[in-house]
C-alpha positions as CSV (number, residue, x, y, z in Angstrom):
1,M,19.3,-23.4,20.0
2,V,16.7,-21.2,21.6
3,P,13.5,-20.9,19.5
4,I,12.5,-17.3,18.7
5,S,9.9,-15.8,16.3
6,I,11.1,-13.9,13.3
7,K,9.2,-10.9,14.5
8,E,10.8,-10.9,18.0
9,F,14.3,-11.6,16.5
10,V,14.0,-8.7,14.1
11,K,12.8,-6.4,17.0
12,Q,15.8,-7.4,19.1
13,Y,18.3,-7.1,16.2
14,E,17.0,-3.7,15.4
15,R,17.7,-2.4,18.9
16,R,21.4,-3.4,18.4
17,N,21.7,-2.5,14.8
18,K,20.1,0.7,13.8
19,L,21.4,0.8,10.2
20,F,19.4,-2.1,8.7
21,N,16.2,-2.6,6.8
22,D,13.7,-4.6,9.0
23,H,11.6,-5.6,6.0
24,E,14.6,-7.1,4.2
25,M,15.8,-8.9,7.3
26,T,12.3,-10.4,7.8
27,E,12.1,-11.6,4.3
28,S,15.6,-13.0,4.3
29,L,14.9,-14.9,7.6
30,K,11.7,-16.3,6.1
31,K,13.5,-17.4,3.0
32,V,16.4,-19.0,4.8
33,A,14.3,-20.7,7.4
34,K,12.2,-22.2,4.6
35,I,15.2,-23.7,2.8
36,R,16.6,-24.9,6.2
37,D,13.3,-26.7,6.9
38,R,13.7,-28.3,3.5
39,G,17.2,-29.6,4.4
40,A,19.6,-27.0,3.2
41,T,23.1,-27.7,4.4
42,C,26.2,-25.6,5.2
43,R,28.3,-25.0,2.1
44,I,31.5,-25.7,4.2
45,C,30.8,-28.8,6.2
46,G,27.4,-30.2,5.1
47,S,25.6,-29.7,8.5
48,L,22.1,-28.2,8.6
49,I,22.2,-24.4,8.2
50,W,21.6,-21.8,10.9
51,A,18.9,-19.6,9.5
52,I,19.7,-16.5,11.6
53,G,23.4,-16.5,10.8
54,S,22.8,-17.4,7.2
55,A,20.3,-14.6,6.7
56,I,22.8,-12.0,8.3
57,I,25.9,-13.0,6.4
58,G,24.3,-13.9,3.1
59,W,25.5,-17.5,2.6
60,N,24.3,-20.9,3.8
61,G,26.3,-21.9,6.8
62,C,25.9,-23.8,10.0
63,F,26.3,-22.3,13.5
64,T,29.9,-23.6,13.9
65,C,31.2,-22.6,10.5
66,I,29.7,-19.1,10.8
67,T,30.7,-18.4,14.4
68,G,33.6,-20.8,15.0
69,E,31.8,-21.9,18.2
70,V,30.5,-25.4,19.0
71,D,28.0,-24.7,21.7
72,D,24.8,-23.2,20.3
73,S,22.6,-23.9,23.4
74,D,22.2,-20.2,24.3
75,D,21.8,-18.9,20.7
76,Y,18.6,-18.0,18.9
77,E,17.1,-19.8,15.9
78,V,13.9,-18.9,14.0
79,Y,11.4,-21.5,12.9
80,L,8.4,-21.1,10.6
81,S,6.3,-23.6,12.4
82,S,6.1,-25.0,15.9
83,R,6.7,-28.6,14.6
84,N,10.2,-27.6,13.4
85,N,11.3,-25.7,16.5
86,G,13.4,-28.5,18.0
87,K,10.9,-29.3,20.7
88,N,9.5,-32.8,20.4
């Protein structure tokens, strides 16, 4: 996954999706990223959730269960802190 800030993701999402509430999206992303950082798992397979996808669709799911794809290397994910962004 490619780390992206919530602010930057919302800005990019807004460009492609004019009919959405940026405040609601921001709050949803913060909420879902927080529960992901606490270990929330996909309700289908038990893998760690994908915060962006879960915030958009409204249920806790991993990248694969949400998209049907396996390779998430080019897809964005939001993180609340730099220690959780997948870079060690």
